[in-house]
C-alpha positions as CSV (number, residue, x, y, z in Angstrom):
1,X,315.9,-45.9,-69.2
2,X,313.9,-48.9,-68.7
3,X,310.9,-47.0,-69.5
4,X,312.1,-45.8,-72.5
5,X,313.2,-49.2,-73.8
6,X,309.7,-50.4,-72.5
7,X,308.0,-47.8,-74.8
8,X,310.2,-48.7,-77.8
9,X,309.3,-52.4,-77.2
10,X,305.8,-51.6,-77.0
11,X,305.8,-49.7,-79.9
12,X,307.6,-52.5,-81.9
13,X,305.6,-55.0,-80.5
14,X,302.4,-53.1,-81.2
15,X,303.6,-52.6,-84.9
16,X,304.3,-56.3,-85.2
17,X,300.7,-57.2,-83.9
18,X,299.4,-54.8,-86.1
19,X,301.2,-56.3,-89.2
20,X,300.4,-59.8,-88.1
21,X,296.8,-58.6,-87.8
22,X,296.7,-56.9,-91.1
23,X,298.3,-60.0,-93.1
24,X,296.4,-62.5,-91.0
25,X,293.0,-61.2,-91.2
26,X,292.9,-59.0,-94.3
27,X,291.6,-61.2,-97.4
28,X,294.4,-60.5,-99.8
29,X,293.3,-63.0,-102.1
30,X,289.8,-61.7,-102.3
31,X,291.3,-58.1,-102.6
32,X,293.3,-59.4,-105.5
33,X,290.2,-61.2,-107.0
34,X,288.1,-58.0,-106.6
35,X,290.7,-56.0,-108.5
36,X,291.0,-58.4,-111.6
37,X,287.1,-58.4,-111.5
38,X,287.0,-54.7,-111.5
39,X,289.4,-54.6,-114.3
40,X,287.3,-57.6,-116.2
41,X,284.2,-55.8,-115.5
42,X,285.3,-52.3,-116.9
43,X,286.8,-54.1,-119.9
44,X,283.5,-56.0,-120.6
45,X,281.3,-52.7,-119.8
46,X,283.9,-50.9,-122.5
47,X,283.0,-54.0,-125.1
48,X,279.4,-53.6,-124.3
49,X,279.3,-50.0,-124.9
50,X,281.2,-50.6,-128.3
51,X,278.8,-53.3,-129.4
52,X,275.8,-50.8,-128.3
53,X,277.4,-48.1,-130.6
54,X,277.7,-50.8,-133.5
55,X,274.1,-51.9,-132.8
56,X,272.9,-48.3,-132.9
57,X,275.0,-47.6,-136.2
58,X,273.5,-50.5,-138.0
59,X,270.0,-49.6,-136.8
60,X,270.5,-46.2,-138.2
61,X,271.7,-47.5,-141.5
62,X,268.6,-50.0,-141.7
63,X,266.4,-47.1,-140.9
64,X,268.2,-44.9,-143.6
65,X,268.3,-47.6,-146.1
66,X,264.4,-48.4,-145.6
67,X,263.7,-44.5,-146.0
68,X,266.0,-44.4,-149.2
69,X,264.3,-47.4,-150.5
70,X,260.7,-45.8,-150.1
71,X,262.1,-42.5,-151.8
72,X,263.3,-44.5,-154.6
73,X,259.9,-46.4,-155.2
74,X,258.3,-43.0,-155.1
75,X,260.3,-42.0,-158.1
76,X,258.7,-43.6,-161.3
77,X,261.4,-45.5,-162.5
78,X,260.1,-48.9,-164.2
79,X,261.3,-52.1,-162.7
80,X,261.5,-53.6,-166.1
81,X,261.7,-52.7,-169.7
82,X,259.3,-54.2,-172.0
83,X,259.6,-53.5,-175.8
84,X,255.9,-53.6,-176.1
85,X,255.7,-50.5,-173.8
86,X,258.5,-48.7,-175.7
87,X,256.9,-49.5,-178.9
88,X,253.5,-48.3,-177.7
89,X,255.0,-44.9,-176.3
90,X,257.3,-44.3,-179.4
91,X,253.9,-44.6,-181.5
92,X,252.1,-42.4,-179.2
93,X,255.0,-39.8,-179.1
94,X,255.3,-40.2,-183.0
95,X,251.3,-39.7,-183.5
96,X,251.5,-36.4,-181.2
97,X,254.5,-35.2,-183.4
98,X,253.4,-36.3,-186.8
99,X,256.4,-38.3,-187.5
100,X,256.4,-41.5,-189.3
101,X,258.4,-44.1,-187.6
102,X,259.3,-46.7,-190.1
103,X,261.4,-49.4,-188.0
104,X,262.4,-50.0,-184.4
105,X,265.3,-52.2,-183.8
106,X,266.0,-53.3,-180.3
107,X,269.4,-54.4,-178.6
108,X,269.7,-57.0,-176.0
109,X,269.1,-55.5,-172.2
110,X,272.4,-55.0,-170.4
111,X,273.2,-54.1,-166.9
112,X,274.2,-50.4,-166.1
113,X,277.4,-49.6,-164.2
114,X,276.7,-47.2,-161.4
115,X,280.1,-46.8,-160.7
116,X,283.5,-47.6,-162.7
117,X,282.6,-51.5,-162.7
118,X,282.9,-53.1,-166.2
119,X,279.8,-54.7,-167.4
120,X,281.6,-58.0,-167.1
121,X,282.0,-57.4,-163.4
122,X,278.2,-56.5,-162.9
123,X,277.2,-59.7,-164.6
124,X,279.4,-61.7,-162.4
125,X,278.5,-59.9,-159.1
126,X,274.5,-59.8,-160.0
127,X,274.0,-57.5,-157.1
128,X,270.6,-56.9,-155.4
129,X,269.9,-53.8,-156.6
130,X,270.9,-53.0,-160.3
131,X,270.0,-51.2,-163.3
132,X,269.2,-52.3,-166.8
133,X,269.4,-50.7,-170.1
134,X,267.9,-51.6,-173.6
135,X,268.6,-49.5,-176.7
136,X,266.5,-49.0,-179.4
137,X,267.4,-47.5,-182.8
138,X,264.4,-46.0,-184.6
139,X,264.2,-45.0,-188.3
140,X,261.9,-41.7,-188.7
141,X,260.5,-39.5,-191.6
142,X,258.8,-36.3,-191.0
143,X,258.9,-32.3,-190.8
144,X,262.0,-30.4,-188.8
145,X,259.3,-29.0,-186.6
146,X,257.6,-32.3,-186.1
147,X,261.3,-33.8,-185.4
148,X,261.9,-31.1,-182.8
149,X,258.4,-31.9,-181.2
150,X,259.1,-35.5,-181.2
151,X,262.4,-35.0,-179.4
152,X,260.8,-32.7,-176.9
153,X,257.8,-35.5,-176.5
154,X,260.6,-38.1,-175.4
155,X,262.6,-35.4,-173.5
156,X,259.5,-34.5,-171.2
157,X,258.1,-37.8,-170.4
158,X,258.2,-39.3,-167.2
159,X,260.0,-42.4,-168.1
160,X,263.8,-42.9,-168.2
161,X,264.6,-42.5,-171.9
162,X,267.9,-41.1,-173.1
163,X,268.2,-40.0,-176.8
164,X,272.2,-40.9,-177.4
165,X,272.2,-39.8,-180.9
166,X,270.5,-38.7,-183.9
167,X,271.6,-39.2,-187.5
168,X,270.0,-37.2,-190.5
169,X,270.2,-39.4,-193.3
170,X,268.4,-37.1,-195.9
171,X,267.2,-33.2,-195.5
172,X,265.2,-31.9,-198.4
173,X,263.4,-28.8,-197.7
174,X,261.6,-29.3,-194.3
175,X,261.5,-33.0,-194.6
176,X,264.1,-35.0,-192.7
177,X,264.5,-38.8,-192.7
178,X,267.0,-40.4,-190.2
179,X,267.8,-42.4,-187.5
180,X,267.8,-42.1,-183.7
181,X,269.3,-44.1,-180.9
182,X,267.6,-44.2,-177.5
183,X,268.4,-46.1,-174.1
184,X,265.7,-46.9,-171.8
185,X,266.5,-47.7,-168.3
186,X,265.0,-49.6,-165.5
187,X,265.9,-50.4,-161.9
188,X,265.6,-53.4,-160.3
189,X,264.7,-53.0,-156.4
190,X,265.2,-55.7,-153.8
């Protein structure tokens, strides 16, 4: 019996010694500290990778902006609208078409809405990249065929001119007299 009690006592004593050694020598504070540092490292790593993704997105957007800006500059859209150039161009088209332009009246330049913004909102915001338009009303006299050629010359130019309407005031035989409203557009790049 003694030997059985002795074996049980020995096992209990060994267990107690093992527990004392485990709790006495095992670095609990360092283990807990290591665990919290591991959690902090994982959290910081996740934030770092999210931030890196954000920087990658920003870099790709900047590259895309530069690319699109270069593409837009290749398109020959004037950066400013000069009435002198408009008069010169219209005079050239009129001479080619044998149309007599007797009067040109300009409107003030206005910002162009690229989306559903009102003109007042565009003026208030003064965005970096914006478009402007200036209207011109011309009074002309000539033959019908010359008028069609004049319209074709304006439509087929490399400038941004839009014919908004044509009013024929008189039409006698082949001769026509009327007015034409045009819009000239420019894009300001920044």
